[in-house]
matplotlib code that plots the C-alpha trace (Angstrom):
import matplotlib.pyplot as plt

x = [263.5, 264.4, 261.9, 263.3, 262.5, 261.6, 258.9, 257.0, 256.8, 253.1, 253.8, 256.5, 254.1, 251.3, 253.7, 254.8, 251.2, 250.4, 253.5, 252.6, 249.0, 250.2, 252.7, 250.1, 247.7, 250.4, 251.4, 247.8, 247.4, 250.6, 249.8, 246.5, 248.1, 250.9, 248.8, 247.4, 250.8, 252.2, 249.3, 249.9, 253.6, 253.0, 250.6, 253.3, 255.9, 253.8, 252.9, 256.6, 257.4, 254.6, 256.0, 259.5, 258.4, 256.7, 259.9, 262.0, 259.7, 260.1, 263.9, 264.7, 262.2, 261.1, 257.8, 258.1, 255.7, 254.7, 253.3, 251.6, 250.6, 247.7, 248.2, 251.9, 251.9, 254.9, 255.4, 258.0, 258.7, 260.4, 263.3, 265.3, 263.0, 260.8, 259.4, 256.8, 253.9, 253.0, 250.7, 248.2, 247.4, 244.7, 245.3, 242.7, 244.4, 242.9, 244.7, 244.2, 243.0, 245.7, 248.4, 247.2, 249.7, 247.7, 244.8, 245.6, 248.3, 247.7, 250.0, 250.3, 252.4, 253.9, 254.8, 257.7, 255.4, 254.2, 250.8, 249.8, 247.4, 245.8, 244.9, 243.8, 245.4, 243.5, 245.3, 243.2, 243.7, 240.6, 238.4, 241.2, 242.1, 244.3, 243.6, 246.2, 245.0, 247.0, 245.4, 245.6, 246.0, 248.6, 250.1, 249.6, 249.6, 247.3, 246.9, 243.9, 242.5, 239.2, 236.8, 237.2, 234.2]
y = [193.1, 190.0, 187.1, 183.6, 181.0, 177.4, 175.1, 175.2, 172.3, 171.9, 171.6, 169.0, 166.9, 167.1, 165.7, 162.9, 161.9, 161.8, 159.6, 157.3, 156.9, 156.1, 153.5, 151.9, 151.5, 150.1, 147.6, 146.4, 146.0, 144.0, 141.7, 140.8, 139.8, 137.7, 134.5, 134.6, 134.9, 132.1, 129.9, 130.7, 130.1, 126.7, 125.7, 126.7, 124.7, 121.6, 122.0, 122.2, 119.2, 117.2, 118.2, 117.3, 113.8, 113.3, 114.4, 112.0, 109.1, 109.9, 110.6, 107.4, 105.1, 104.1, 104.9, 107.7, 108.5, 111.9, 111.6, 114.1, 113.6, 115.9, 115.3, 116.0, 118.5, 116.7, 115.9, 113.8, 114.1, 111.2, 109.8, 112.9, 115.9, 116.5, 119.4, 120.6, 123.0, 125.8, 124.9, 127.6, 125.8, 123.1, 120.2, 118.0, 115.5, 112.6, 110.0, 106.5, 104.2, 101.6, 104.2, 105.2, 103.7, 104.9, 107.3, 110.9, 110.1, 110.6, 109.6, 110.1, 107.5, 108.8, 106.3, 106.4, 107.2, 110.3, 109.0, 109.0, 107.5, 111.0, 113.0, 116.3, 118.5, 121.4, 123.9, 126.3, 129.2, 130.9, 131.7, 131.3, 128.0, 126.7, 123.4, 121.2, 118.5, 115.7, 114.2, 110.4, 110.0, 112.6, 113.2, 117.0, 119.1, 122.1, 124.7, 127.0, 129.3, 128.2, 129.2, 127.3, 125.2]
z = [202.9, 200.9, 200.8, 201.2, 198.5, 199.5, 200.7, 203.9, 206.3, 205.5, 201.7, 202.3, 204.6, 202.0, 199.3, 201.7, 202.4, 198.7, 198.0, 200.8, 199.6, 196.0, 197.4, 199.5, 196.6, 194.4, 197.1, 197.5, 193.8, 193.4, 196.4, 194.9, 191.6, 193.1, 193.9, 190.3, 188.8, 191.0, 189.9, 186.2, 186.6, 188.2, 185.4, 182.8, 184.7, 184.8, 181.1, 180.3, 182.3, 180.7, 177.3, 178.4, 179.5, 176.1, 174.3, 176.4, 175.5, 171.8, 172.0, 174.0, 172.4, 175.9, 177.7, 180.2, 183.1, 184.5, 188.0, 190.3, 193.9, 194.8, 198.5, 198.9, 195.9, 194.4, 190.7, 188.8, 185.1, 183.5, 185.5, 186.3, 187.1, 190.1, 192.1, 194.5, 194.1, 196.5, 199.4, 198.4, 195.1, 195.1, 192.7, 191.0, 188.8, 186.8, 184.6, 183.4, 186.2, 185.4, 185.9, 189.4, 191.9, 195.0, 195.8, 195.1, 192.6, 188.9, 186.2, 182.4, 180.5, 177.2, 174.5, 172.0, 169.1, 170.9, 172.2, 175.8, 178.3, 178.6, 181.6, 183.1, 185.9, 187.3, 189.5, 191.6, 193.9, 195.0, 192.0, 189.5, 187.8, 185.0, 183.3, 181.7, 179.3, 177.7, 174.6, 174.6, 170.8, 170.1, 173.5, 172.9, 176.1, 176.2, 178.9, 179.4, 182.0, 183.4, 186.2, 189.5, 190.4]

ax = plt.figure().add_subplot(projection="3d")
ax.plot(x, y, z, "-o")
ax.set_aspect("equal")
plt.show()
């Protein structure tokens, strides 16, 4: 009698259960990392827009203002760029008092020689946070990961 070669139904089901378990673990890991990646990407975007605003001030010879509204989560860089941050990101922004047009709005003014009024923007999501600093003397924009208070 000739024996048939192949897999039994139980063996196939066992493999399917293992594959499903691995996929579930992978999906859980990825879903935990997405908010942190979104937070980091938002911080990088704001840092780039701050640097753009400074470059525009230097290139045009005219002061340029970067504004961020912590309540509406909207930002405006110079005269041409604007955007909105995700609702799951908390914003704490401080700037020079004389640049504040209304409560909850912080602004950084960049001057043609590269200097700025200075400021700090902290983006938070849960326990993770990114801090953006604008140095008043040089207008340099720095970005660093920090612990959320």
